[in-house]
Backbone atoms as SQL, in Angstrom:
CREATE TABLE atoms (id INTEGER PRIMARY KEY, chain TEXT, resi INTEGER, resn TEXT, atom TEXT, x REAL, y REAL, z REAL);
INSERT INTO atoms VALUES
  (1, 'A', 1, 'MET', 'N', -47.554, 0.286, 30.563),
  (2, 'A', 1, 'MET', 'CA', -46.884, -0.039, 29.316),
  (3, 'A', 1, 'MET', 'C', -46.154, -1.372, 29.496),
  (4, 'A', 2, 'PRO', 'N', -46.480, -2.369, 28.684),
  (5, 'A', 2, 'PRO', 'CA', -45.851, -3.690, 28.871),
  (6, 'A', 2, 'PRO', 'C', -44.391, -3.690, 28.419),
  (7, 'A', 3, 'GLN', 'N', -43.622, -4.515, 29.080),
  (8, 'A', 3, 'GLN', 'CA', -42.212, -4.673, 28.726),
  (9, 'A', 3, 'GLN', 'C', -42.092, -5.580, 27.499),
  (10, 'A', 4, 'LEU', 'N', -41.091, -5.330, 26.679),
  (11, 'A', 4, 'LEU', 'CA', -40.872, -6.161, 25.507),
  (12, 'A', 4, 'LEU', 'C', -40.107, -7.409, 25.893),
  (13, 'A', 5, 'THR', 'N', -40.407, -8.504, 25.237),
  (14, 'A', 5, 'THR', 'CA', -39.694, -9.738, 25.472),
  (15, 'A', 5, 'THR', 'C', -38.296, -9.613, 24.881),
  (16, 'A', 6, 'GLN', 'N', -37.278, -9.873, 25.699),
  (17, 'A', 6, 'GLN', 'CA', -35.894, -9.682, 25.263),
  (18, 'A', 6, 'GLN', 'C', -35.524, -10.610, 24.104),
  (19, 'A', 7, 'ALA', 'N', -35.982, -11.847, 24.127),
  (20, 'A', 7, 'ALA', 'CA', -35.642, -12.803, 23.073),
  (21, 'A', 7, 'ALA', 'C', -36.265, -12.380, 21.742),
  (22, 'A', 8, 'LEU', 'N', -37.502, -11.935, 21.777),
  (23, 'A', 8, 'LEU', 'CA', -38.178, -11.521, 20.552),
  (24, 'A', 8, 'LEU', 'C', -37.539, -10.248, 19.984),
  (25, 'A', 9, 'THR', 'N', -37.219, -9.299, 20.842),
  (26, 'A', 9, 'THR', 'CA', -36.618, -8.052, 20.392),
  (27, 'A', 9, 'THR', 'C', -35.254, -8.286, 19.771),
  (28, 'A', 10, 'SER', 'N', -34.438, -9.107, 20.399),
  (29, 'A', 10, 'SER', 'CA', -33.105, -9.373, 19.852),
  (30, 'A', 10, 'SER', 'C', -33.183, -10.168, 18.557),
  (31, 'A', 11, 'THR', 'N', -34.161, -11.057, 18.430),
  (32, 'A', 11, 'THR', 'CA', -34.333, -11.819, 17.188),
  (33, 'A', 11, 'THR', 'C', -34.706, -10.886, 16.034),
  (34, 'A', 12, 'ILE', 'N', -35.633, -9.981, 16.286),
  (35, 'A', 12, 'ILE', 'CA', -36.029, -9.026, 15.256),
  (36, 'A', 12, 'ILE', 'C', -34.856, -8.130, 14.891),
  (37, 'A', 13, 'LEU', 'N', -34.084, -7.706, 15.875),
  (38, 'A', 13, 'LEU', 'CA', -32.916, -6.876, 15.617),
  (39, 'A', 13, 'LEU', 'C', -31.891, -7.618, 14.769),
  (40, 'A', 14, 'MET', 'N', -31.630, -8.874, 15.079),
  (41, 'A', 14, 'MET', 'CA', -30.650, -9.653, 14.311),
  (42, 'A', 14, 'MET', 'C', -31.112, -9.868, 12.871),
  (43, 'A', 15, 'PHE', 'N', -32.381, -10.180, 12.676),
  (44, 'A', 15, 'PHE', 'CA', -32.881, -10.387, 11.313),
  (45, 'A', 15, 'PHE', 'C', -32.882, -9.090, 10.501),
  (46, 'A', 16, 'SER', 'N', -33.212, -7.988, 11.140),
  (47, 'A', 16, 'SER', 'CA', -33.204, -6.726, 10.400),
  (48, 'A', 16, 'SER', 'C', -31.777, -6.347, 10.006),
  (49, 'A', 17, 'TRP', 'N', -30.793, -6.548, 10.883),
  (50, 'A', 17, 'TRP', 'CA', -29.402, -6.265, 10.515),
  (51, 'A', 17, 'TRP', 'C', -28.886, -7.239, 9.469),
  (52, 'A', 18, 'LEU', 'N', -29.346, -8.466, 9.505),
  (53, 'A', 18, 'LEU', 'CA', -28.976, -9.440, 8.475),
  (54, 'A', 18, 'LEU', 'C', -29.467, -8.958, 7.108),
  (55, 'A', 19, 'ILE', 'N', -30.668, -8.446, 7.059),
  (56, 'A', 19, 'ILE', 'CA', -31.210, -7.923, 5.805),
  (57, 'A', 19, 'ILE', 'C', -30.442, -6.687, 5.368),
  (58, 'A', 20, 'PHE', 'N', -30.179, -5.769, 6.316),
  (59, 'A', 20, 'PHE', 'CA', -29.465, -4.541, 5.966),
  (60, 'A', 20, 'PHE', 'C', -28.050, -4.808, 5.480),
  (61, 'A', 21, 'LEU', 'N', -27.381, -5.800, 6.016),
  (62, 'A', 21, 'LEU', 'CA', -25.981, -6.032, 5.678),
  (63, 'A', 21, 'LEU', 'C', -25.755, -7.002, 4.521),
  (64, 'A', 22, 'THR', 'N', -26.751, -7.785, 4.150),
  (65, 'A', 22, 'THR', 'CA', -26.547, -8.756, 3.065),
  (66, 'A', 22, 'THR', 'C', -27.382, -8.472, 1.830),
  (67, 'A', 23, 'ILE', 'N', -28.648, -8.270, 1.994),
  (68, 'A', 23, 'ILE', 'CA', -29.543, -8.168, 0.839),
  (69, 'A', 23, 'ILE', 'C', -29.529, -6.767, 0.228),
  (70, 'A', 24, 'ILE', 'N', -29.677, -5.747, 1.034),
  (71, 'A', 24, 'ILE', 'CA', -29.790, -4.378, 0.511),
  (72, 'A', 24, 'ILE', 'C', -28.516, -3.908, -0.186),
  (73, 'A', 25, 'PRO', 'N', -27.290, -4.100, 0.378),
  (74, 'A', 25, 'PRO', 'CA', -26.103, -3.634, -0.356),
  (75, 'A', 25, 'PRO', 'C', -25.916, -4.317, -1.708),
  (76, 'A', 26, 'THR', 'N', -26.256, -5.588, -1.818),
  (77, 'A', 26, 'THR', 'CA', -26.099, -6.258, -3.114),
  (78, 'A', 26, 'THR', 'C', -27.065, -5.678, -4.141),
  (79, 'A', 27, 'LYS', 'N', -28.268, -5.312, -3.715),
  (80, 'A', 27, 'LYS', 'CA', -29.221, -4.706, -4.649),
  (81, 'A', 27, 'LYS', 'C', -28.772, -3.314, -5.075),
  (82, 'A', 28, 'ILE', 'N', -28.192, -2.563, -4.157),
  (83, 'A', 28, 'ILE', 'CA', -27.736, -1.213, -4.484),
  (84, 'A', 28, 'ILE', 'C', -26.509, -1.266, -5.382),
  (85, 'A', 29, 'LEU', 'N', -25.584, -2.180, -5.133),
  (86, 'A', 29, 'LEU', 'CA', -24.359, -2.251, -5.910),
  (87, 'A', 29, 'LEU', 'C', -24.573, -2.812, -7.311),
  (88, 'A', 30, 'ASN', 'N', -25.712, -3.422, -7.579),
  (89, 'A', 30, 'ASN', 'CA', -25.995, -3.951, -8.913),
  (90, 'A', 30, 'ASN', 'C', -26.343, -2.859, -9.917),
  (91, 'A', 31, 'HIS', 'N', -26.717, -1.691, -9.425),
  (92, 'A', 31, 'HIS', 'CA', -27.052, -0.594, -10.336),
  (93, 'A', 31, 'HIS', 'C', -25.778, -0.013, -10.934),
  (94, 'A', 32, 'ILE', 'N', -25.855, 0.315, -12.204),
  (95, 'A', 32, 'ILE', 'CA', -24.703, 0.875, -12.909),
  (96, 'A', 32, 'ILE', 'C', -24.885, 2.382, -13.003),
  (97, 'A', 33, 'SER', 'N', -23.839, 3.098, -12.766),
  (98, 'A', 33, 'SER', 'CA', -23.886, 4.557, -12.860),
  (99, 'A', 33, 'SER', 'C', -24.081, 4.959, -14.317),
  (100, 'A', 34, 'PRO', 'N', -24.984, 5.901, -14.599),
  (101, 'A', 34, 'PRO', 'CA', -25.212, 6.292, -15.993),
  (102, 'A', 34, 'PRO', 'C', -24.039, 7.060, -16.607),
  (103, 'A', 35, 'ASN', 'N', -23.243, 7.705, -15.780),
  (104, 'A', 35, 'ASN', 'CA', -22.113, 8.480, -16.274),
  (105, 'A', 35, 'ASN', 'C', -20.819, 7.779, -15.856),
  (106, 'A', 36, 'GLU', 'N', -20.324, 6.941, -16.718),
  (107, 'A', 36, 'GLU', 'CA', -19.077, 6.243, -16.420),
  (108, 'A', 36, 'GLU', 'C', -17.908, 7.221, -16.518),
  (109, 'A', 37, 'PRO', 'N', -16.980, 7.166, -15.579),
  (110, 'A', 37, 'PRO', 'CA', -15.852, 8.101, -15.642),
  (111, 'A', 37, 'PRO', 'C', -14.921, 7.780, -16.801),
  (112, 'A', 38, 'THR', 'N', -14.408, 8.814, -17.432),
  (113, 'A', 38, 'THR', 'CA', -13.472, 8.620, -18.533),
  (114, 'A', 38, 'THR', 'C', -12.050, 8.593, -17.988),
  (115, 'A', 39, 'PRO', 'N', -11.188, 7.774, -18.556),
  (116, 'A', 39, 'PRO', 'CA', -9.811, 7.720, -18.055),
  (117, 'A', 39, 'PRO', 'C', -9.062, 9.013, -18.356),
  (118, 'A', 40, 'VAL', 'N', -8.254, 9.437, -17.408),
  (119, 'A', 40, 'VAL', 'CA', -7.490, 10.670, -17.551),
  (120, 'A', 40, 'VAL', 'C', -6.115, 10.315, -18.097),
  (121, 'A', 41, 'SER', 'N', -5.611, 11.158, -18.980),
  (122, 'A', 41, 'SER', 'CA', -4.296, 10.891, -19.557),
  (123, 'A', 41, 'SER', 'C', -3.232, 10.984, -18.473),
  (124, 'A', 42, 'ALA', 'N', -2.190, 10.174, -18.614),
  (125, 'A', 42, 'ALA', 'CA', -1.159, 10.084, -17.591),
  (126, 'A', 42, 'ALA', 'C', -0.031, 11.085, -17.792),
  (127, 'A', 43, 'GLU', 'N', -0.097, 11.897, -18.848),
  (128, 'A', 43, 'GLU', 'CA', 0.996, 12.838, -19.092),
  (129, 'A', 43, 'GLU', 'C', 0.959, 13.972, -18.072),
  (130, 'A', 44, 'LYS', 'N', 2.143, 14.387, -17.649),
  (131, 'A', 44, 'LYS', 'CA', 2.227, 15.472, -16.673),
  (132, 'A', 44, 'LYS', 'C', 2.296, 16.813, -17.396),
  (133, 'A', 45, 'HIS', 'N', 1.726, 17.794, -16.781),
  (134, 'A', 45, 'HIS', 'CA', 1.775, 19.136, -17.348),
  (135, 'A', 45, 'HIS', 'C', 3.159, 19.737, -17.085),
  (136, 'A', 46, 'LYS', 'N', 3.621, 20.506, -18.044),
  (137, 'A', 46, 'LYS', 'CA', 4.915, 21.152, -17.865),
  (138, 'A', 46, 'LYS', 'C', 4.748, 22.361, -16.955),
  (139, 'A', 47, 'THR', 'N', 5.502, 22.374, -15.899),
  (140, 'A', 47, 'THR', 'CA', 5.465, 23.514, -14.988),
  (141, 'A', 47, 'THR', 'C', 6.816, 24.205, -15.030),
  (142, 'A', 48, 'GLU', 'N', 6.775, 25.502, -15.035),
  (143, 'A', 48, 'GLU', 'CA', 8.008, 26.276, -15.068),
  (144, 'A', 48, 'GLU', 'C', 8.177, 26.985, -13.742),
  (145, 'A', 49, 'SER', 'N', 9.424, 27.129, -13.321),
  (146, 'A', 49, 'SER', 'CA', 9.667, 27.854, -12.082),
  (147, 'A', 49, 'SER', 'C', 9.426, 29.340, -12.306),
  (148, 'A', 50, 'TRP', 'N', 9.035, 30.009, -11.271),
  (149, 'A', 50, 'TRP', 'CA', 8.704, 31.409, -11.377),
  (150, 'A', 50, 'TRP', 'C', 9.806, 32.203, -10.680),
  (151, 'A', 51, 'ASP', 'N', 10.477, 33.021, -11.429),
  (152, 'A', 51, 'ASP', 'CA', 11.548, 33.846, -10.865),
  (153, 'A', 51, 'ASP', 'C', 10.932, 35.068, -10.210),
  (154, 'A', 52, 'TRP', 'N', 11.170, 35.200, -8.933),
  (155, 'A', 52, 'TRP', 'CA', 10.629, 36.334, -8.196),
  (156, 'A', 52, 'TRP', 'C', 11.450, 37.588, -8.502),
  (157, 'A', 53, 'PRO', 'N', 10.827, 38.686, -8.858),
  (158, 'A', 53, 'PRO', 'CA', 11.572, 39.900, -9.256),
  (159, 'A', 53, 'PRO', 'C', 11.971, 40.750, -8.060),
  (160, 'A', 54, 'TRP', 'N', 12.851, 40.306, -7.191),
  (161, 'A', 54, 'TRP', 'CA', 13.342, 41.122, -6.097),
  (162, 'A', 54, 'TRP', 'C', 14.780, 41.004, -6.010);
């Protein structure tokens, strides 16, 4: 089994990581989610203390 050339292997590794870290995330982040989240009202719910019957 022949040994791989270190320079060629590292070059391919660097180019593949360059593609994974620059091109692919920008393509994925350009897609818009079909279900946009709706804003939640900022009012707080009224909570009452509970008197323990003991």
